[in-house]
C-alpha positions as CSV (number, residue, x, y, z in Angstrom):
1,T,121.6,4.9,59.0
2,A,125.4,4.3,58.9
3,K,124.9,0.7,57.0
4,E,122.4,2.0,54.7
5,Y,125.1,4.8,53.9
6,A,127.5,2.6,53.2
7,I,125.7,-0.1,50.9
8,K,124.4,2.9,48.9
9,R,127.6,4.4,48.1
10,Q,129.1,1.7,47.6
11,I,131.8,2.6,49.9
12,K,134.8,0.6,49.4
13,N,135.9,-1.2,52.5
14,R,133.1,0.2,54.6
15,V,131.0,-2.0,52.8
16,W,133.1,-5.0,54.4
17,F,132.3,-3.3,57.6
18,V,129.1,-3.1,57.4
19,N,128.7,-7.1,56.7
20,H,131.9,-8.6,58.2
21,A,131.9,-5.9,61.6
22,D,132.4,-7.1,64.8
23,S,131.7,-5.6,68.0
24,S,135.0,-3.5,67.8
25,Q,134.6,-2.6,64.6
26,K,131.6,-1.3,64.2
27,K,132.5,1.7,66.0
28,E,135.0,2.6,63.5
29,L,131.9,2.6,60.9
30,I,129.9,4.8,63.3
31,N,132.6,7.5,63.9
32,W,133.1,7.2,60.4
33,F,129.7,8.0,59.4
34,R,129.9,10.5,62.1
35,Q,132.3,12.8,60.6
36,V,130.7,12.2,57.2
37,L,127.2,13.7,58.8
38,I,129.2,16.4,59.9
39,G,130.5,17.1,56.8
40,K,127.5,17.6,54.9
41,I,125.4,19.0,57.7
42,S,128.3,22.0,58.1
43,F,128.0,22.4,54.0
44,I,124.3,23.0,54.5
45,G,125.3,26.0,57.1
46,Q,128.1,27.5,54.7
47,V,125.4,27.4,51.5
48,K,122.1,28.0,53.2
49,G,123.5,29.8,56.4
50,K,123.4,29.1,60.0
51,D,120.5,30.5,61.0
52,S,118.7,28.9,58.7
53,F,115.8,26.3,59.7
54,T,117.4,23.6,57.6
55,F,120.6,23.7,58.9
56,L,119.4,24.0,62.6
57,S,116.8,20.9,62.0
58,F,119.6,19.0,60.7
59,A,122.1,20.1,63.6
60,K,119.5,19.4,66.3
61,Q,119.1,15.5,65.0
62,F,122.9,15.1,64.8
63,N,123.5,16.4,68.2
64,A,120.3,14.0,69.7
65,L,121.7,11.0,67.6
66,F,125.2,11.1,69.1
67,S,124.4,13.1,72.8
68,E,126.4,15.5,72.4
69,S,126.7,19.4,71.2
70,Y,129.0,19.7,68.6
71,F,126.3,22.1,66.6
72,D,124.9,25.3,68.2
73,I,121.3,25.1,68.0
74,S,120.5,27.9,70.1
75,L,118.7,29.2,67.6
76,L,116.1,27.0,68.3
77,L,115.9,27.1,71.8
78,S,114.2,29.8,73.8
79,T,116.2,31.5,76.4
80,E,114.3,30.1,79.1
81,E,115.3,26.5,77.8
82,L,119.0,27.3,77.7
83,V,118.7,29.5,81.5
84,V,117.4,26.2,82.8
85,Q,119.7,23.8,80.9
86,N,123.0,26.0,82.1
87,T,122.0,27.3,85.7
88,F,121.7,25.8,89.4
89,I,119.7,26.1,92.2
90,L,121.9,26.4,95.2
91,E,120.1,25.7,98.7
92,D,121.3,25.3,102.0
93,A,118.0,23.7,104.4
94,N,119.5,24.8,107.5
95,S,120.9,28.5,106.9
96,G,117.6,29.5,104.6
97,L,120.5,30.7,102.3
98,Q,119.5,30.5,98.6
99,G,121.4,31.0,95.5
100,T,122.0,30.2,91.6
101,G,125.0,28.6,90.3
102,I,126.3,28.0,86.4
103,F,127.3,25.4,84.3
104,L,130.9,26.0,83.0
105,P,131.8,22.8,80.9
106,D,134.9,21.2,81.6
107,I,135.5,23.9,85.1
108,G,132.5,22.7,87.0
109,L,129.8,25.1,89.2
110,L,130.0,28.3,89.4
111,T,128.3,30.9,91.5
112,C,129.0,34.2,94.2
113,N,131.5,33.7,97.0
114,H,129.8,35.6,99.2
115,L,126.9,33.0,98.9
116,V,129.3,29.8,100.0
117,D,132.0,32.0,102.1
118,Q,130.2,31.2,105.4
119,D,131.4,27.1,104.4
120,D,127.7,26.2,104.9
121,F,126.5,23.1,102.9
122,F,124.4,23.8,99.9
123,E,122.2,21.3,97.8
124,V,122.9,21.7,94.2
125,I,119.8,21.1,92.2
126,Y,118.9,21.0,88.4
127,I,115.7,21.2,86.7
128,D,114.6,18.6,84.2
129,N,111.1,18.1,82.6
130,D,109.8,20.4,85.3
131,S,111.1,18.0,88.0
132,E,113.9,19.0,90.5
133,I,117.1,17.0,91.0
134,T,120.1,17.3,93.3
135,L,123.0,16.6,91.7
136,T,125.4,16.6,94.5
137,N,126.2,18.7,97.6
138,V,129.0,21.6,98.1
139,C,130.9,23.0,100.4
140,K,133.6,25.5,100.2
141,S,136.2,24.2,102.3
142,M,135.7,20.5,100.8
143,N,135.6,21.0,97.1
144,A,136.1,24.8,96.1
145,I,138.3,24.8,93.2
146,Y,138.8,28.1,93.0
147,S,137.8,30.9,95.1
148,N,138.4,34.4,94.9
149,Y,137.2,37.4,97.5
150,D,137.4,41.1,95.6
151,I,136.2,39.3,92.2
152,D,133.1,37.3,94.7
153,F,133.0,33.8,92.3
154,S,133.4,30.3,94.0
155,I,133.8,27.0,91.2
156,F,133.0,23.9,92.6
157,Q,133.7,20.4,91.2
158,I,130.6,18.5,90.3
159,P,130.5,15.0,88.7
160,N,131.8,14.5,85.3
161,S,129.0,12.6,84.2
162,Y,126.9,15.9,83.8
163,T,126.3,16.9,80.9
164,V,123.4,19.8,79.1
165,P,121.8,19.3,76.0
166,N,123.4,22.9,74.7
167,T,125.7,24.3,76.5
168,L,126.9,28.2,76.5
169,K,129.3,29.6,74.8
170,I,131.6,32.3,76.1
171,G,131.2,35.5,74.8
172,D,133.6,38.6,74.9
173,S,132.7,40.5,78.4
174,T,135.6,42.9,77.6
175,N,134.0,45.5,75.7
176,L,131.3,46.1,77.3
177,K,129.5,49.6,77.7
178,M,126.6,51.2,79.0
179,G,123.6,51.0,76.6
180,D,124.2,47.3,75.8
181,K,121.3,44.7,76.0
182,V,121.9,42.1,78.5
183,I,119.7,38.9,79.4
184,I,119.6,38.2,83.0
185,G,118.3,34.7,84.3
186,G,118.2,33.5,88.1
187,Y,116.4,32.1,91.0
188,P,115.4,34.8,93.6
189,Q,113.8,33.3,96.2
190,H,112.6,30.0,94.8
191,A,110.4,27.7,95.6
192,T,109.8,24.5,94.0
193,G,108.1,24.9,91.0
194,N,109.2,28.3,90.0
195,T,110.3,28.7,86.9
196,P,113.5,31.2,86.6
197,H,113.4,34.9,86.5
198,I,114.6,36.2,83.5
199,Q,114.7,40.0,82.5
200,T,115.9,41.7,79.5
201,C,118.1,45.2,80.8
202,E,120.8,47.8,79.7
203,I,123.8,48.4,81.6
204,T,123.3,51.9,83.0
205,S,126.7,51.8,84.0
206,I,130.4,50.7,85.2
207,R,131.0,50.5,88.6
208,N,134.1,49.6,91.5
209,Y,131.9,47.3,94.3
210,H,133.7,45.7,97.0
211,G,137.1,45.5,95.3
212,A,136.0,44.2,91.3
213,K,134.4,45.9,88.2
214,L,130.6,46.0,88.4
215,Y,128.4,46.7,85.4
216,T,125.0,47.4,86.8
217,V,121.6,47.3,84.9
218,S,117.8,48.8,84.7
219,G,116.4,45.4,85.6
220,Q,116.5,45.0,89.5
221,V,118.2,41.9,90.8
222,V,116.7,40.2,93.9
223,H,118.8,38.1,96.5
224,G,118.8,34.2,95.1
225,S,119.8,35.4,91.9
226,S,123.5,35.8,93.0
227,G,125.4,33.7,90.9
228,G,123.2,33.6,88.0
229,L,124.2,34.3,84.4
230,V,124.0,37.5,82.0
231,L,123.9,36.9,78.4
232,N,124.3,38.7,75.6
233,S,122.1,39.6,72.4
234,N,123.8,36.5,71.0
235,L,123.1,34.2,74.2
236,E,126.2,34.3,74.7
237,L,127.5,33.9,78.5
238,I,129.3,37.5,79.1
239,G,128.7,37.5,83.1
240,M,127.7,36.7,86.8
241,I,125.0,38.3,88.6
242,K,126.9,39.6,91.8
243,A,124.7,41.7,93.5
244,G,120.8,42.7,94.3
245,V,118.2,43.5,97.3
246,S,116.5,41.4,99.4
247,G,113.1,40.5,97.6
248,I,111.4,41.1,94.6
249,T,108.6,43.7,95.9
250,S,111.5,45.6,97.6
251,E,112.1,49.3,96.8
252,S,115.8,49.7,97.5
253,A,118.1,52.8,96.5
254,S,120.9,50.9,95.9
255,V,122.6,51.5,92.5
256,N,124.1,48.1,92.8
257,H,122.0,46.3,90.8
258,G,125.0,44.4,88.4
259,F,127.2,41.8,87.4
260,I,131.0,40.9,87.2
261,P,132.2,39.8,83.5
262,I,132.8,36.7,82.7
263,H,136.4,37.1,81.9
264,L,137.6,38.1,84.9
265,V,136.5,34.7,86.5
266,L,138.6,32.7,83.4
267,D,141.6,34.8,83.2
268,Y,142.0,34.1,86.9
269,V,141.3,30.2,86.1
270,I,143.7,30.4,83.4
271,A,146.8,31.9,85.6
272,R,146.3,29.0,88.1
273,D,146.7,26.4,85.8
């Protein structure tokens, strides 16, 4: 603990805090101890490598202790855990429409515009310990903060209090090429109890689809996955699923199973901030 560390190291001034601090001063001690731990764990990462189990184990404990994602511990997590933690299920009980959304920290919920363009009310659901929990409801005309028809995306405000244990890093989507390996994940034809549908694919072509760049993939993208995430081999976010077929068993001649690169979305947002 911070108290034990201060006593053991006989840190001048800090020992006074240990013995005399009131509630407001204890916050300073905790912040100081947090910086001590960051320094020590970062040093372990420099010496042993940030992919070492020793570094990742200490980093995981730090993130849990301070309830934040300061250290990247995505290598400790399964791909499914990352997808579950960083996606939403969008459902409209009246129309039967269903899709997927991506959690973008400090921005909001990202999904496809074609899913929400009819101004339906969508229930936003996340999965926690196999339970489905409603976070909020969204409607394009009420709480969409960014939207673009050609790129095919909408971003919605969600409660500021919503956090996840491990947010995704944004990868470089400006230099994607045919043959690149990608991981796609979403909730096609979702029913309660279903896990996300995750596939490892290759980029098969670069096309222009409905006015914007579309990277097609070798996997099958099914309706309901729209708005799902696309990761590179480093498990970084590089795109959002845009187009697909009507069902997992569908045999479609469509070649437009694909995604839009995430930089198109972020460039649009940055240009308007």
